Jmol script that loads the backbone (N, CA, C; Angstrom):
load data "model"
ATOM      1  N   MET A   1     128.204 -36.182   9.402  1.00  0.00           N
ATOM      2  CA  MET A   1     127.939 -34.870   9.067  1.00  0.00           C
ATOM      3  C   MET A   1     127.592 -34.941   7.677  1.00  0.00           C
ATOM      4  N   ASP A   2     126.465 -33.953   7.454  1.00  0.00           N
ATOM      5  CA  ASP A   2     125.990 -33.860   6.050  1.00  0.00           C
ATOM      6  C   ASP A   2     126.351 -32.413   5.613  1.00  0.00           C
ATOM      7  N   ALA A   3     126.000 -32.163   4.282  1.00  0.00           N
ATOM      8  CA  ALA A   3     126.437 -30.796   3.651  1.00  0.00           C
ATOM      9  C   ALA A   3     125.767 -29.718   4.296  1.00  0.00           C
ATOM     10  N   SER A   4     124.686 -29.947   4.972  1.00  0.00           N
ATOM     11  CA  SER A   4     123.839 -28.819   5.795  1.00  0.00           C
ATOM     12  C   SER A   4     124.696 -28.539   6.991  1.00  0.00           C
ATOM     13  N   MET A   5     125.804 -28.920   7.377  1.00  0.00           N
ATOM     14  CA  MET A   5     126.507 -28.579   8.542  1.00  0.00           C
ATOM     15  C   MET A   5     127.886 -28.105   8.041  1.00  0.00           C
ATOM     16  N   VAL A   6     127.871 -27.563   6.910  1.00  0.00           N
ATOM     17  CA  VAL A   6     129.041 -26.853   6.138  1.00  0.00           C
ATOM     18  C   VAL A   6     128.606 -25.472   5.896  1.00  0.00           C
ATOM     19  N   SER A   7     129.323 -24.586   6.439  1.00  0.00           N
ATOM     20  CA  SER A   7     128.980 -23.159   6.138  1.00  0.00           C
ATOM     21  C   SER A   7     130.244 -22.257   5.755  1.00  0.00           C
ATOM     22  N   THR A   8     129.863 -21.254   4.950  1.00  0.00           N
ATOM     23  CA  THR A   8     131.050 -20.087   4.819  1.00  0.00           C
ATOM     24  C   THR A   8     130.986 -19.352   5.798  1.00  0.00           C
ATOM     25  N   ALA A   9     129.958 -19.180   6.632  1.00  0.00           N
ATOM     26  CA  ALA A   9     129.778 -18.301   7.893  1.00  0.00           C
ATOM     27  C   ALA A   9     130.647 -18.917   8.853  1.00  0.00           C
ATOM     28  N   PHE A  10     130.752 -18.213  10.092  1.00  0.00           N
ATOM     29  CA  PHE A  10     131.763 -18.786  11.136  1.00  0.00           C
ATOM     30  C   PHE A  10     130.790 -19.141  12.323  1.00  0.00           C
ATOM     31  N   ASP A  11     129.528 -19.527  12.158  1.00  0.00           N
ATOM     32  CA  ASP A  11     128.620 -19.880  13.230  1.00  0.00           C
ATOM     33  C   ASP A  11     127.541 -20.681  12.544  1.00  0.00           C
ATOM     34  N   PHE A  12     126.783 -21.443  13.319  1.00  0.00           N
ATOM     35  CA  PHE A  12     125.405 -21.908  12.835  1.00  0.00           C
ATOM     36  C   PHE A  12     124.380 -21.427  13.663  1.00  0.00           C
ATOM     37  N   GLU A  13     123.248 -20.820  13.300  1.00  0.00           N
ATOM     38  CA  GLU A  13     122.214 -20.238  14.022  1.00  0.00           C
ATOM     39  C   GLU A  13     121.648 -21.630  14.801  1.00  0.00           C
ATOM     40  N   GLY A  14     121.362 -21.459  16.220  1.00  0.00           N
ATOM     41  CA  GLY A  14     120.798 -22.396  17.015  1.00  0.00           C
ATOM     42  C   GLY A  14     121.922 -23.556  17.504  1.00  0.00           C
ATOM     43  N   TYR A  15     123.118 -23.083  17.294  1.00  0.00           N
ATOM     44  CA  TYR A  15     124.137 -24.214  17.743  1.00  0.00           C
ATOM     45  C   TYR A  15     125.299 -23.313  18.374  1.00  0.00           C
ATOM     46  N   ARG A  16     126.107 -23.601  19.227  1.00  0.00           N
ATOM     47  CA  ARG A  16     127.213 -23.342  19.795  1.00  0.00           C
ATOM     48  C   ARG A  16     128.442 -24.125  19.344  1.00  0.00           C
ATOM     49  N   ILE A  17     129.628 -23.465  19.014  1.00  0.00           N
ATOM     50  CA  ILE A  17     130.718 -24.298  18.857  1.00  0.00           C
ATOM     51  C   ILE A  17     131.428 -24.565  20.158  1.00  0.00           C
ATOM     52  N   VAL A  18     131.627 -25.949  20.533  1.00  0.00           N
ATOM     53  CA  VAL A  18     132.342 -26.373  21.843  1.00  0.00           C
ATOM     54  C   VAL A  18     133.673 -26.779  21.581  1.00  0.00           C
ATOM     55  N   LYS A  19     134.068 -26.971  20.357  1.00  0.00           N
ATOM     56  CA  LYS A  19     135.667 -27.233  20.140  1.00  0.00           C
ATOM     57  C   LYS A  19     135.896 -27.089  18.469  1.00  0.00           C
ATOM     58  N   HIS A  20     137.162 -26.306  18.599  1.00  0.00           N
ATOM     59  CA  HIS A  20     137.650 -26.369  17.156  1.00  0.00           C
ATOM     60  C   HIS A  20     138.631 -27.180  16.904  1.00  0.00           C
ATOM     61  N   LEU A  21     138.673 -27.965  15.895  1.00  0.00           N
ATOM     62  CA  LEU A  21     139.557 -29.065  15.739  1.00  0.00           C
ATOM     63  C   LEU A  21     140.683 -28.652  14.667  1.00  0.00           C
ATOM     64  N   GLY A  22     140.790 -27.587  13.907  1.00  0.00           N
ATOM     65  CA  GLY A  22     141.687 -27.185  13.045  1.00  0.00           C
ATOM     66  C   GLY A  22     141.281 -27.287  11.665  1.00  0.00           C
ATOM     67  N   VAL A  23     142.082 -26.834  10.684  1.00  0.00           N
ATOM     68  CA  VAL A  23     141.562 -26.786   9.285  1.00  0.00           C
ATOM     69  C   VAL A  23     141.654 -28.254   8.735  1.00  0.00           C
ATOM     70  N   VAL A  24     140.707 -28.213   7.869  1.00  0.00           N
ATOM     71  CA  VAL A  24     140.501 -29.683   7.116  1.00  0.00           C
ATOM     72  C   VAL A  24     140.453 -29.188   5.643  1.00  0.00           C
ATOM     73  N   ARG A  25     140.703 -30.143   4.566  1.00  0.00           N
ATOM     74  CA  ARG A  25     140.886 -29.824   3.150  1.00  0.00           C
ATOM     75  C   ARG A  25     140.442 -30.958   2.533  1.00  0.00           C
ATOM     76  N   GLY A  26     140.112 -30.805   1.302  1.00  0.00           N
ATOM     77  CA  GLY A  26     140.002 -31.758   0.161  1.00  0.00           C
ATOM     78  C   GLY A  26     140.426 -31.191  -1.042  1.00  0.00           C
ATOM     79  N   ILE A  27     141.393 -32.063  -1.810  1.00  0.00           N
ATOM     80  CA  ILE A  27     141.905 -31.414  -2.897  1.00  0.00           C
ATOM     81  C   ILE A  27     141.747 -32.703  -3.954  1.00  0.00           C
ATOM     82  N   THR A  28     141.516 -31.933  -5.172  1.00  0.00           N
ATOM     83  CA  THR A  28     141.708 -32.796  -6.295  1.00  0.00           C
ATOM     84  C   THR A  28     142.332 -32.231  -7.536  1.00  0.00           C
ATOM     85  N   VAL A  29     142.784 -32.805  -8.286  1.00  0.00           N
ATOM     86  CA  VAL A  29     143.684 -32.380  -9.654  1.00  0.00           C
ATOM     87  C   VAL A  29     143.030 -33.000 -10.822  1.00  0.00           C
ATOM     88  N   ARG A  30     142.731 -32.032 -11.654  1.00  0.00           N
ATOM     89  CA  ARG A  30     141.660 -32.566 -12.940  1.00  0.00           C
ATOM     90  C   ARG A  30     142.651 -31.949 -14.056  1.00  0.00           C
ATOM     91  N   SER A  31     142.613 -32.697 -15.184  1.00  0.00           N
ATOM     92  CA  SER A  31     142.959 -32.147 -16.506  1.00  0.00           C
ATOM     93  C   SER A  31     141.717 -32.347 -17.484  1.00  0.00           C
ATOM     94  N   ARG A  32     141.881 -31.398 -18.547  1.00  0.00           N
ATOM     95  CA  ARG A  32     140.853 -31.679 -19.436  1.00  0.00           C
ATOM     96  C   ARG A  32     141.253 -32.699 -20.621  1.00  0.00           C
ATOM     97  N   SER A  33     140.595 -33.495 -21.009  1.00  0.00           N
ATOM     98  CA  SER A  33     140.967 -34.378 -22.003  1.00  0.00           C
ATOM     99  C   SER A  33     140.960 -33.832 -23.481  1.00  0.00           C
ATOM    100  N   ALA A  34     141.841 -34.517 -24.349  1.00  0.00           N
ATOM    101  CA  ALA A  34     141.614 -33.955 -25.816  1.00  0.00           C
ATOM    102  C   ALA A  34     140.340 -33.727 -26.208  1.00  0.00           C
ATOM    103  N   LEU A  35     139.558 -34.727 -25.974  1.00  0.00           N
ATOM    104  CA  LEU A  35     138.204 -34.872 -26.711  1.00  0.00           C
ATOM    105  C   LEU A  35     137.268 -33.818 -25.976  1.00  0.00           C
ATOM    106  N   GLY A  36     137.590 -33.508 -24.477  1.00  0.00           N
ATOM    107  CA  GLY A  36     136.983 -32.428 -23.747  1.00  0.00           C
ATOM    108  C   GLY A  36     137.316 -31.109 -24.236  1.00  0.00           C
ATOM    109  N   ASN A  37     138.620 -30.904 -24.743  1.00  0.00           N
ATOM    110  CA  ASN A  37     139.001 -29.796 -25.253  1.00  0.00           C
ATOM    111  C   ASN A  37     138.241 -29.343 -26.662  1.00  0.00           C
ATOM    112  N   LEU A  38     138.130 -30.513 -27.432  1.00  0.00           N
ATOM    113  CA  LEU A  38     137.560 -30.311 -28.808  1.00  0.00           C
ATOM    114  C   LEU A  38     136.107 -29.838 -28.743  1.00  0.00           C
ATOM    115  N   ALA A  39     135.537 -30.573 -27.841  1.00  0.00           N
ATOM    116  CA  ALA A  39     134.061 -30.342 -27.482  1.00  0.00           C
ATOM    117  C   ALA A  39     133.855 -28.911 -26.941  1.00  0.00           C
ATOM    118  N   GLY A  40     134.682 -28.553 -25.972  1.00  0.00           N
ATOM    119  CA  GLY A  40     134.655 -27.087 -25.331  1.00  0.00           C
ATOM    120  C   GLY A  40     134.905 -26.215 -26.490  1.00  0.00           C
ATOM    121  N   GLY A  41     135.870 -26.395 -27.503  1.00  0.00           N
ATOM    122  CA  GLY A  41     136.058 -25.531 -28.446  1.00  0.00           C
ATOM    123  C   GLY A  41     135.043 -25.252 -29.456  1.00  0.00           C
ATOM    124  N   ILE A  42     134.369 -26.314 -29.802  1.00  0.00           N
ATOM    125  CA  ILE A  42     133.287 -26.181 -30.483  1.00  0.00           C
ATOM    126  C   ILE A  42     132.083 -25.387 -29.826  1.00  0.00           C
ATOM    127  N   GLN A  43     131.896 -25.756 -28.612  1.00  0.00           N
ATOM    128  CA  GLN A  43     130.882 -24.905 -27.713  1.00  0.00           C
ATOM    129  C   GLN A  43     131.089 -23.361 -27.866  1.00  0.00           C
ATOM    130  N   ALA A  44     132.461 -23.256 -27.756  1.00  0.00           N
ATOM    131  CA  ALA A  44     132.974 -21.748 -27.472  1.00  0.00           C
ATOM    132  C   ALA A  44     132.582 -20.915 -28.803  1.00  0.00           C
ATOM    133  N   ILE A  45     132.815 -21.754 -29.919  1.00  0.00           N
ATOM    134  CA  ILE A  45     132.366 -21.027 -31.138  1.00  0.00           C
ATOM    135  C   ILE A  45     130.937 -20.417 -31.085  1.00  0.00           C
ATOM    136  N   PHE A  46     130.146 -21.127 -30.642  1.00  0.00           N
ATOM    137  CA  PHE A  46     128.841 -20.674 -30.387  1.00  0.00           C
ATOM    138  C   PHE A  46     128.437 -19.779 -29.561  1.00  0.00           C
ATOM    139  N   GLY A  47     129.142 -19.762 -28.485  1.00  0.00           N
ATOM    140  CA  GLY A  47     129.062 -18.788 -27.437  1.00  0.00           C
ATOM    141  C   GLY A  47     128.201 -19.417 -26.246  1.00  0.00           C
ATOM    142  N   GLY A  48     128.215 -18.639 -25.268  1.00  0.00           N
ATOM    143  CA  GLY A  48     127.209 -19.103 -24.175  1.00  0.00           C
ATOM    144  C   GLY A  48     127.912 -19.918 -23.175  1.00  0.00           C
ATOM    145  N   ASN A  49     127.250 -20.736 -22.403  1.00  0.00           N
ATOM    146  CA  ASN A  49     127.713 -21.641 -21.296  1.00  0.00           C
ATOM    147  C   ASN A  49     128.447 -22.742 -21.984  1.00  0.00           C
ATOM    148  N   ILE A  50     129.580 -23.000 -21.788  1.00  0.00           N
ATOM    149  CA  ILE A  50     130.443 -24.118 -22.272  1.00  0.00           C
ATOM    150  C   ILE A  50     130.428 -25.036 -21.295  1.00  0.00           C
ATOM    151  N   THR A  51     129.117 -26.084 -21.605  1.00  0.00           N
ATOM    152  CA  THR A  51     128.705 -27.111 -20.610  1.00  0.00           C
ATOM    153  C   THR A  51     129.725 -28.178 -20.218  1.00  0.00           C
ATOM    154  N   ILE A  52     130.686 -28.476 -21.229  1.00  0.00           N
ATOM    155  CA  ILE A  52     131.573 -29.459 -20.980  1.00  0.00           C
ATOM    156  C   ILE A  52     132.331 -29.116 -19.859  1.00  0.00           C
ATOM    157  N   TYR A  53     132.859 -27.828 -19.950  1.00  0.00           N
ATOM    158  CA  TYR A  53     133.761 -27.285 -18.656  1.00  0.00           C
ATOM    159  C   TYR A  53     133.019 -27.008 -17.658  1.00  0.00           C
ATOM    160  N   THR A  54     131.903 -26.539 -17.622  1.00  0.00           N
ATOM    161  CA  THR A  54     131.084 -26.331 -16.410  1.00  0.00           C
ATOM    162  C   THR A  54     130.770 -27.620 -15.710  1.00  0.00           C
ATOM    163  N   GLU A  55     130.638 -28.719 -16.281  1.00  0.00           N
ATOM    164  CA  GLU A  55     130.616 -30.041 -15.711  1.00  0.00           C
ATOM    165  C   GLU A  55     131.760 -30.424 -15.129  1.00  0.00           C
ATOM    166  N   LEU A  56     132.927 -30.232 -15.692  1.00  0.00           N
ATOM    167  CA  LEU A  56     134.245 -30.721 -15.234  1.00  0.00           C
ATOM    168  C   LEU A  56     134.462 -29.928 -14.021  1.00  0.00           C
ATOM    169  N   CYS A  57     134.206 -28.578 -13.921  1.00  0.00           N
ATOM    170  CA  CYS A  57     134.294 -27.791 -12.835  1.00  0.00           C
ATOM    171  C   CYS A  57     133.524 -28.247 -11.851  1.00  0.00           C
ATOM    172  N   GLU A  58     132.270 -28.461 -11.899  1.00  0.00           N
ATOM    173  CA  GLU A  58     131.461 -28.847 -10.904  1.00  0.00           C
ATOM    174  C   GLU A  58     131.822 -30.223 -10.253  1.00  0.00           C
ATOM    175  N   HIS A  59     132.084 -31.032 -11.124  1.00  0.00           N
ATOM    176  CA  HIS A  59     132.687 -32.464 -10.539  1.00  0.00           C
ATOM    177  C   HIS A  59     133.914 -32.359  -9.691  1.00  0.00           C
ATOM    178  N   ALA A  60     134.813 -31.320 -10.171  1.00  0.00           N
ATOM    179  CA  ALA A  60     135.951 -31.155  -9.164  1.00  0.00           C
ATOM    180  C   ALA A  60     135.692 -30.570  -7.931  1.00  0.00           C
ATOM    181  N   ARG A  61     134.804 -29.632  -8.013  1.00  0.00           N
ATOM    182  CA  ARG A  61     134.512 -28.906  -6.692  1.00  0.00           C
ATOM    183  C   ARG A  61     133.637 -29.929  -5.907  1.00  0.00           C
ATOM    184  N   SER A  62     132.679 -30.712  -6.234  1.00  0.00           N
ATOM    185  CA  SER A  62     132.087 -31.653  -5.449  1.00  0.00           C
ATOM    186  C   SER A  62     133.100 -32.646  -5.006  1.00  0.00           C
ATOM    187  N   GLU A  63     133.931 -33.119  -5.862  1.00  0.00           N
ATOM    188  CA  GLU A  63     134.858 -34.196  -5.348  1.00  0.00           C
ATOM    189  C   GLU A  63     135.648 -33.409  -4.029  1.00  0.00           C
ATOM    190  N   ALA A  64     136.169 -32.246  -4.287  1.00  0.00           N
ATOM    191  CA  ALA A  64     136.881 -31.758  -3.293  1.00  0.00           C
ATOM    192  C   ALA A  64     136.246 -31.404  -2.087  1.00  0.00           C
ATOM    193  N   PHE A  65     134.892 -31.250  -2.070  1.00  0.00           N
ATOM    194  CA  PHE A  65     134.014 -30.714  -1.095  1.00  0.00           C
ATOM    195  C   PHE A  65     133.946 -32.383  -0.190  1.00  0.00           C
ATOM    196  N   ASP A  66     133.796 -33.291  -0.950  1.00  0.00           N
ATOM    197  CA  ASP A  66     133.325 -34.630  -0.280  1.00  0.00           C
ATOM    198  C   ASP A  66     134.696 -34.960   0.508  1.00  0.00           C
ATOM    199  N   LEU A  67     135.808 -34.643  -0.134  1.00  0.00           N
ATOM    200  CA  LEU A  67     137.136 -35.130   0.546  1.00  0.00           C
ATOM    201  C   LEU A  67     137.248 -34.184   1.804  1.00  0.00           C
ATOM    202  N   MET A  68     136.834 -33.079   1.780  1.00  0.00           N
ATOM    203  CA  MET A  68     137.033 -32.056   2.835  1.00  0.00           C
ATOM    204  C   MET A  68     136.141 -32.767   4.004  1.00  0.00           C
ATOM    205  N   VAL A  69     134.970 -33.061   3.690  1.00  0.00           N
ATOM    206  CA  VAL A  69     133.948 -33.454   4.753  1.00  0.00           C
ATOM    207  C   VAL A  69     134.461 -34.648   5.284  1.00  0.00           C
ATOM    208  N   LYS A  70     134.971 -35.710   4.388  1.00  0.00           N
ATOM    209  CA  LYS A  70     135.349 -36.883   5.091  1.00  0.00           C
ATOM    210  C   LYS A  70     136.616 -36.638   5.998  1.00  0.00           C
ATOM    211  N   HIS A  71     137.650 -35.758   5.523  1.00  0.00           N
ATOM    212  CA  HIS A  71     138.601 -35.388   6.493  1.00  0.00           C
ATOM    213  C   HIS A  71     138.086 -34.906   7.646  1.00  0.00           C
ATOM    214  N   ALA A  72     137.114 -33.959   7.733  1.00  0.00           N
ATOM    215  CA  ALA A  72     136.525 -33.357   9.103  1.00  0.00           C
ATOM    216  C   ALA A  72     136.001 -34.711  10.030  1.00  0.00           C
ATOM    217  N   GLN A  73     135.429 -35.563   9.396  1.00  0.00           N
ATOM    218  CA  GLN A  73     134.667 -36.599  10.088  1.00  0.00           C
ATOM    219  C   GLN A  73     135.773 -37.595  10.681  1.00  0.00           C
ATOM    220  N   GLN A  74     136.913 -37.869   9.991  1.00  0.00           N
ATOM    221  CA  GLN A  74     137.751 -38.529  10.386  1.00  0.00           C
ATOM    222  C   GLN A  74     138.535 -37.938  11.731  1.00  0.00           C
ATOM    223  N   ILE A  75     138.382 -36.607  11.881  1.00  0.00           N
ATOM    224  CA  ILE A  75     139.023 -36.113  12.912  1.00  0.00           C
ATOM    225  C   ILE A  75     137.963 -35.766  14.282  1.00  0.00           C
ATOM    226  N   GLY A  76     136.843 -36.163  13.901  1.00  0.00           N
ATOM    227  CA  GLY A  76     135.686 -36.019  14.884  1.00  0.00           C
ATOM    228  C   GLY A  76     134.867 -34.852  14.799  1.00  0.00           C
ATOM    229  N   ALA A  77     134.799 -34.092  13.778  1.00  0.00           N
ATOM    230  CA  ALA A  77     134.107 -33.003  13.521  1.00  0.00           C
ATOM    231  C   ALA A  77     132.666 -33.285  13.230  1.00  0.00           C
ATOM    232  N   ASN A  78     131.676 -32.390  13.763  1.00  0.00           N
ATOM    233  CA  ASN A  78     130.239 -32.600  13.157  1.00  0.00           C
ATOM    234  C   ASN A  78     129.717 -31.393  12.451  1.00  0.00           C
ATOM    235  N   ALA A  79     130.723 -30.481  12.055  1.00  0.00           N
ATOM    236  CA  ALA A  79     130.404 -29.447  11.310  1.00  0.00           C
ATOM    237  C   ALA A  79     131.822 -28.829  10.673  1.00  0.00           C
ATOM    238  N   ILE A  80     131.590 -27.718   9.840  1.00  0.00           N
ATOM    239  CA  ILE A  80     132.934 -27.206   9.190  1.00  0.00           C
ATOM    240  C   ILE A  80     132.242 -25.707   8.825  1.00  0.00           C
ATOM    241  N   ILE A  81     133.085 -24.759   9.510  1.00  0.00           N
ATOM    242  CA  ILE A  81     132.743 -23.384   9.383  1.00  0.00           C
ATOM    243  C   ILE A  81     133.970 -22.638   8.482  1.00  0.00           C
ATOM    244  N   GLY A  82     133.464 -21.373   7.833  1.00  0.00           N
ATOM    245  CA  GLY A  82     134.292 -20.827   7.148  1.00  0.00           C
ATOM    246  C   GLY A  82     134.919 -21.389   5.885  1.00  0.00           C
ATOM    247  N   MET A  83     134.133 -22.164   5.275  1.00  0.00           N
ATOM    248  CA  MET A  83     134.400 -23.152   4.339  1.00  0.00           C
ATOM    249  C   MET A  83     134.844 -22.125   2.929  1.00  0.00           C
ATOM    250  N   ARG A  84     135.589 -22.619   2.107  1.00  0.00           N
ATOM    251  CA  ARG A  84     136.051 -21.813   0.899  1.00  0.00           C
ATOM    252  C   ARG A  84     136.559 -22.734  -0.180  1.00  0.00           C
ATOM    253  N   TYR A  85     136.530 -22.114  -1.487  1.00  0.00           N
ATOM    254  CA  TYR A  85     137.085 -23.017  -2.498  1.00  0.00           C
ATOM    255  C   TYR A  85     138.462 -22.101  -3.119  1.00  0.00           C
ATOM    256  N   ASP A  86     139.376 -22.801  -3.633  1.00  0.00           N
ATOM    257  CA  ASP A  86     140.370 -22.189  -4.378  1.00  0.00           C
ATOM    258  C   ASP A  86     140.665 -23.125  -5.399  1.00  0.00           C
ATOM    259  N   ALA A  87     141.433 -22.505  -6.453  1.00  0.00           N
ATOM    260  CA  ALA A  87     141.700 -23.282  -7.481  1.00  0.00           C
ATOM    261  C   ALA A  87     142.949 -22.588  -8.394  1.00  0.00           C
ATOM    262  N   ASN A  88     143.890 -23.471  -8.537  1.00  0.00           N
ATOM    263  CA  ASN A  88     145.154 -22.970  -9.369  1.00  0.00           C
ATOM    264  C   ASN A  88     145.584 -24.002 -10.462  1.00  0.00           C
ATOM    265  N   GLU A  89     145.905 -23.355 -11.336  1.00  0.00           N
ATOM    266  CA  GLU A  89     146.390 -24.074 -12.557  1.00  0.00           C
ATOM    267  C   GLU A  89     148.017 -24.692 -12.230  1.00  0.00           C
ATOM    268  N   VAL A  90     147.880 -26.083 -12.109  1.00  0.00           N
ATOM    269  CA  VAL A  90     149.334 -26.596 -11.867  1.00  0.00           C
ATOM    270  C   VAL A  90     150.251 -26.530 -13.147  1.00  0.00           C
ATOM    271  N   MET A  91     149.760 -26.721 -14.211  1.00  0.00           N
ATOM    272  CA  MET A  91     150.240 -26.576 -15.494  1.00  0.00           C
ATOM    273  C   MET A  91     149.303 -26.505 -16.557  1.00  0.00           C
ATOM    274  N   GLU A  92     149.516 -26.013 -17.567  1.00  0.00           N
ATOM    275  CA  GLU A  92     148.675 -25.940 -18.681  1.00  0.00           C
ATOM    276  C   GLU A  92     147.612 -27.156 -18.923  1.00  0.00           C
ATOM    277  N   GLY A  93     146.417 -26.827 -18.575  1.00  0.00           N
ATOM    278  CA  GLY A  93     145.389 -27.858 -18.821  1.00  0.00           C
ATOM    279  C   GLY A  93     145.011 -28.618 -17.635  1.00  0.00           C
ATOM    280  N   ILE A  94     145.791 -28.407 -16.545  1.00  0.00           N
ATOM    281  CA  ILE A  94     145.903 -29.072 -15.213  1.00  0.00           C
ATOM    282  C   ILE A  94     145.549 -28.257 -13.986  1.00  0.00           C
ATOM    283  N   THR A  95     144.454 -28.588 -13.487  1.00  0.00           N
ATOM    284  CA  THR A  95     144.026 -27.421 -12.202  1.00  0.00           C
ATOM    285  C   THR A  95     143.836 -28.206 -11.148  1.00  0.00           C
ATOM    286  N   GLU A  96     144.257 -27.719  -9.950  1.00  0.00           N
ATOM    287  CA  GLU A  96     144.090 -28.354  -8.734  1.00  0.00           C
ATOM    288  C   GLU A  96     142.595 -27.488  -8.230  1.00  0.00           C
ATOM    289  N   VAL A  97     141.626 -28.195  -7.438  1.00  0.00           N
ATOM    290  CA  VAL A  97     140.690 -27.517  -6.753  1.00  0.00           C
ATOM    291  C   VAL A  97     140.755 -28.002  -5.346  1.00  0.00           C
ATOM    292  N   LEU A  98     140.745 -26.859  -4.433  1.00  0.00           N
ATOM    293  CA  LEU A  98     140.940 -27.302  -3.069  1.00  0.00           C
ATOM    294  C   LEU A  98     139.858 -26.571  -2.327  1.00  0.00           C
ATOM    295  N   ALA A  99     139.092 -27.414  -1.498  1.00  0.00           N
ATOM    296  CA  ALA A  99     137.945 -27.079  -0.586  1.00  0.00           C
ATOM    297  C   ALA A  99     138.650 -26.987   0.791  1.00  0.00           C
ATOM    298  N   TYR A 100     138.608 -25.983   1.636  1.00  0.00           N
ATOM    299  CA  TYR A 100     138.966 -25.927   3.020  1.00  0.00           C
ATOM    300  C   TYR A 100     138.028 -25.187   3.980  1.00  0.00           C
ATOM    301  N   GLY A 101     138.309 -25.495   5.251  1.00  0.00           N
ATOM    302  CA  GLY A 101     137.317 -24.786   6.204  1.00  0.00           C
ATOM    303  C   GLY A 101     137.833 -25.126   7.516  1.00  0.00           C
ATOM    304  N   THR A 102     137.291 -24.623   8.609  1.00  0.00           N
ATOM    305  CA  THR A 102     137.705 -25.018  10.021  1.00  0.00           C
ATOM    306  C   THR A 102     136.721 -26.241  10.411  1.00  0.00           C
ATOM    307  N   ALA A 103     137.333 -27.220  11.038  1.00  0.00           N
ATOM    308  CA  ALA A 103     136.561 -28.343  11.553  1.00  0.00           C
ATOM    309  C   ALA A 103     136.134 -28.012  12.840  1.00  0.00           C
ATOM    310  N   VAL A 104     134.878 -28.237  13.335  1.00  0.00           N
ATOM    311  CA  VAL A 104     134.474 -28.018  14.606  1.00  0.00           C
ATOM    312  C   VAL A 104     133.436 -28.994  15.118  1.00  0.00           C
ATOM    313  N   VAL A 105     133.294 -28.909  16.436  1.00  0.00           N
ATOM    314  CA  VAL A 105     132.377 -29.742  16.945  1.00  0.00           C
ATOM    315  C   VAL A 105     131.095 -28.781  17.578  1.00  0.00           C
ATOM    316  N   VAL A 106     129.887 -28.840  17.151  1.00  0.00           N
ATOM    317  CA  VAL A 106     128.776 -27.925  17.706  1.00  0.00           C
ATOM    318  C   VAL A 106     127.717 -28.819  18.299  1.00  0.00           C
ATOM    319  N   GLU A 107     126.984 -28.089  19.213  1.00  0.00           N
ATOM    320  CA  GLU A 107     125.922 -28.606  19.713  1.00  0.00           C
ATOM    321  C   GLU A 107     124.721 -27.555  19.890  1.00  0.00           C
ATOM    322  N   ARG A 108     123.538 -28.247  19.975  1.00  0.00           N
ATOM    323  CA  ARG A 108     122.349 -27.559  19.739  1.00  0.00           C
ATOM    324  C   ARG A 108     122.295 -26.664  20.965  1.00  0.00           C
ATOM    325  N   ILE A 109     121.828 -25.321  20.825  1.00  0.00           N
ATOM    326  CA  ILE A 109     121.867 -24.457  22.107  1.00  0.00           C
ATOM    327  C   ILE A 109     120.321 -24.862  22.834  1.00  0.00           C
TER     328      ILE A 109
END
end "model"
wireframe off; spacefill off
backbone 0.3
color backbone group
């Protein structure tokens, strides 16, 4: 399965769902380093996009996404529908990022 077979929608045009396999997820927990906080603080002084945090968030989402796809593959899925992200602060400076969706088997119509 590749990223093109993951959708926030609940179907794929040109395919039909032949089997629902259940919820799959990928989770990662990330913290900001002291140096990252310092660099982010300096960037915040000047305003605009705080790239150090953007990169941290993008890496966390990418890792959670990849883990979700791996989970789906392990249970025999070839697609994921209804994919979503969620994030929660576990404690100050430590955040979990969760990617989840419904693993399905699809076939071309």
